[in-house]
C-alpha positions in Angstrom: -0.1 0.0 -0.3 2.9 2.2 1.0 4.8 1.9 -2.3 1.3 2.2 -4.5 1.1 5.8 -2.3 4.6 7.0 -2.5 5.5 5.3 -5.9 2.5 4.4 -8.0 0.8 8.1 -7.2 -2.3 6.6 -5.8 -4.1 9.0 -3.6 -5.9 8.1 -0.5 -9.2 8.3 -2.1 -8.0 5.6 -4.8 -6.5 3.5 -2.0 -9.8 3.3 -0.1 -11.9 2.4 -3.2 -9.3 0.0 -3.7 -9.5 -1.9 -0.5 -13.0 -1.3 0.5 -12.2 0.9 3.8 -12.5 4.7 4.4 -10.2 7.2 3.8 -9.4 7.9 7.7 -8.1 4.1 7.8 -5.9 4.6 4.8 -4.4 7.4 6.1 -3.7 5.7 9.9 -2.1 3.0 8.5 0.3 4.6 6.5 0.8 6.4 9.2 2.4 4.1 11.1 4.9 2.8 8.3 8.5 3.4 9.7 11.2 4.6 7.3 14.2 2.6 6.6 17.2 3.5 4.4 17.9 1.0 1.5 21.5 2.5 0.7 24.5 1.8 1.6 27.0 4.4 2.3 30.0 5.0 0.1 33.4 5.3 1.2 33.8 8.8 -0.5 31.7 11.1 -2.5 31.7 14.5 -4.3 28.7 15.8 -2.8 26.2 18.3 -4.5 24.5 20.2 -1.9 21.7 22.7 -2.0 18.5 23.8 -0.5 14.6 24.0 -1.9 11.1 25.5 -0.5 8.1 24.1 0.2 6.1 27.1 -0.5 6.4 29.0 3.0 6.2 25.9 5.0 9.6 24.8 5.2 12.7 24.4 3.2 14.6 20.8 2.5 18.8 21.0 2.3 19.8 18.3 0.6 23.4 16.4 0.0 23.8 13.7 -2.8 26.7 12.0 -3.6 26.4 12.8 -7.3 28.2 9.2 -8.9 25.9 6.8 -6.8 22.9 9.1 -6.7 22.7 8.6 -2.8 21.1 10.8 -0.3 23.7 11.2 2.1 22.3 14.1 4.2 19.2 16.0 4.4 17.5 18.6 6.8 14.1 19.8 7.0 15.2 23.6 7.6 13.1 27.1 8.1 15.9 29.4 6.7 18.7 28.5 4.6 22.6 29.3 6.2 25.9 28.4 6.2 26.2 27.3 9.5 23.3 24.4 8.4 25.9 23.1 5.2 28.7 23.0 7.7 26.7 20.8 10.0 25.4 18.8 7.2 29.4 18.4 6.0 30.4 17.5 9.5 28.0 14.8 9.9 28.3 12.9 6.6 32.2 13.2 7.7 31.4 11.4 11.2 29.6 8.8 9.2 33.0 7.9 7.8 33.1 9.1 3.9 35.9 11.2 2.7 34.3 13.8 0.6 36.6 14.9 -2.1 34.6 17.9 -3.7 31.4 20.3 -3.0 29.6 21.4 -5.6 27.4 24.3 -4.6 24.7 27.3 -6.2 27.8 30.0 -5.2 26.3 31.2 -2.0 28.5 33.8 -0.6 30.8 32.1 2.1 30.6 28.7 1.1 34.1 28.7 -0.8 36.1 29.7 2.7 34.0 28.0 4.6 35.7 24.4 3.4 39.0 25.4 3.7 40.1 21.2 3.4 37.5 20.1 0.4 37.7 21.4 -3.2 34.5 23.8 -3.4 33.1 24.3 -7.5 30.2 26.6 -7.6 28.1 25.9 -10.2 28.3 27.2 -13.5 24.7 27.4 -14.6 23.6 29.1 -11.4 26.9 31.7 -12.2 24.8 32.0 -15.9 21.4 32.7 -13.7 23.2 35.6 -11.8 24.4 37.0 -14.9 21.0 36.9 -16.7 19.6 38.5 -13.4 22.0 41.5 -14.1 21.8 41.6 -17.7 18.9 40.0 -18.8 18.4 37.4 -21.6 18.7 40.4 -24.1 20.9 43.1 -22.8 21.3 46.4 -25.6 24.8 47.7 -25.0 27.7 45.9 -26.8 29.6 45.7 -23.4 26.6 43.9 -21.5 26.3 41.4 -24.9 29.8 41.0 -24.9 30.3 40.1 -21.3 26.9 37.9 -21.6 28.5 36.0 -24.4 31.7 35.4 -22.2 29.4 33.6 -19.4 27.3 31.9 -21.7 30.6 30.2 -22.9 31.6 29.0 -19.7 32.0 25.5 -19.9 34.3 26.0 -23.1 37.1 27.8 -20.8 39.6 26.4 -18.4 40.4 29.2 -15.5 43.5 31.2 -16.7 42.2 31.3 -20.5 38.9 32.9 -19.0 40.5 35.2 -16.4 42.4 36.0 -19.4 39.3 37.0 -21.5 37.8 38.8 -18.9 40.8 40.8 -18.1 40.4 41.7 -22.1 36.9 42.6 -21.3 37.6 45.0 -18.6 40.1 46.8 -20.6 37.8 47.2 -23.6 35.1 48.6 -21.5 37.0 50.3 -18.8 36.0 53.7 -19.4 32.1 52.3 -20.0 32.2 50.6 -16.7 33.1 53.4 -15.0 30.9 56.3 -16.2 29.2 58.3 -13.6 25.9 59.9 -13.9 25.3 63.6 -11.8 22.5 64.4 -9.8 22.7 68.9 -10.5 21.1 69.5 -7.8 22.7 67.6 -4.8 25.9 67.5 -7.0 26.0 63.4 -6.0 27.3 61.4 -8.3 26.8 57.5 -8.9 27.9 54.9 -11.7 25.5 54.9 -14.3 26.1 51.1 -15.4 25.3 49.7 -11.8 24.3 46.2 -12.7 26.6 45.6 -15.6 29.4 46.4 -13.0 27.8 43.7 -10.6 27.6 41.2 -13.3 30.9 42.0 -13.5 32.2 41.7 -10.2 30.3 38.6 -10.1 32.4 36.9 -12.7 35.9 38.1 -11.4 34.9 37.3 -7.6 33.9 33.6 -8.8 36.4 33.0 -11.2 38.5 31.2 -8.4 35.8 28.6 -7.9 34.2 28.2 -10.9 36.7 26.4 -12.4 37.6 23.8 -10.1 36.6 20.7 -12.1 38.9 21.3 -14.9 41.7 22.0 -11.9 41.4 18.6 -10.4 39.8 16.9 -13.6 40.8 13.5 -12.0 38.3 13.7 -9.3 35.5 13.5 -11.6 34.1 17.0 -10.1 30.3 18.0 -11.3 30.4 21.6 -12.5 26.7 22.1 -12.1 24.4 21.0 -9.7 21.8 19.9 -12.1 21.8 16.1 -10.8 20.3 17.7 -7.5 17.6 20.1 -9.2 16.7 17.3 -10.9 15.9 15.3 -7.9 14.1 18.4 -6.7 11.6 18.6 -9.4 10.7 15.0 -9.4 10.1 14.9 -5.7 7.8 17.9 -6.4 6.5 16.4 -9.5 5.4 13.1 -7.4 4.2 15.5 -4.3 1.8 17.2 -6.6 -0.2 13.9 -7.0 -0.9 14.4 -3.1 -2.2 17.9 -2.4 -3.8 18.8 0.7 -1.0 16.8 2.9 -0.4 17.8 6.5 3.1 19.0 7.0 3.8 16.3 9.1 2.6 13.5 6.2 4.3 15.8 3.4 7.6 15.6 5.2 6.7 11.6 5.7 6.8 11.8 2.2 9.9 13.6 1.5 11.8 11.4 3.7 10.6 8.3 1.9 11.2 9.7 -1.6 14.9 10.6 -0.4 15.8 7.2 1.5 14.8 5.5 -2.0 16.5 7.6 -4.0 18.6 6.0 -5.6 17.2 3.3 -6.5 15.2 5.3 -9.1 
């Protein structure tokens, strides 16, 4: 019955009709199910970690071993913080797992939090940051050129990328530093703030956008796409069970995560 509910997308009502009992009886029976992990912990792992939210109710922080598709740890949270990521990594280490690398979304401070572990920033998230600042269709040549540089990031190694970023800066330095003047107050500000922010993001993050190339033998993923896929599948399955209480929703989520490697 539990498999029909979680994997077969059968609703409480459908199960009640099938087994000839009340909806509340089905709920009580399923509430008694004890969840157990079917996964064996790996000796070492390349970890992807990220957080997704379920409305305003709660968030789900997940750490997976991308090669084996095993969820190593998860946490139901209210707010995403670096401290919670650090606790998650410490927990995984306490299980005897050797962490070879961490791929994450580029949250500020994470790149210096784990000094003994190679960190890779998700290149897709970096492109999202650039798009947020410059839009998908920037109008000026400086923004168009910078966005194109970001779009081609997968074809770069760190040295070449920084060289091209430096060339871009030299070409558009004067434009980047243009200032606007308020004639009434005499105050000035940078005219192209969003372009400056986009450039600064690429400049700051370049140190950990190419870890997967610098440590090629570790098979480090350069994006968090595998975990994004897990989140999408989880929410798709949950959509078949609208109206669940928070407690039952969390139980469904935990079951999904515990059996994820078999999917």
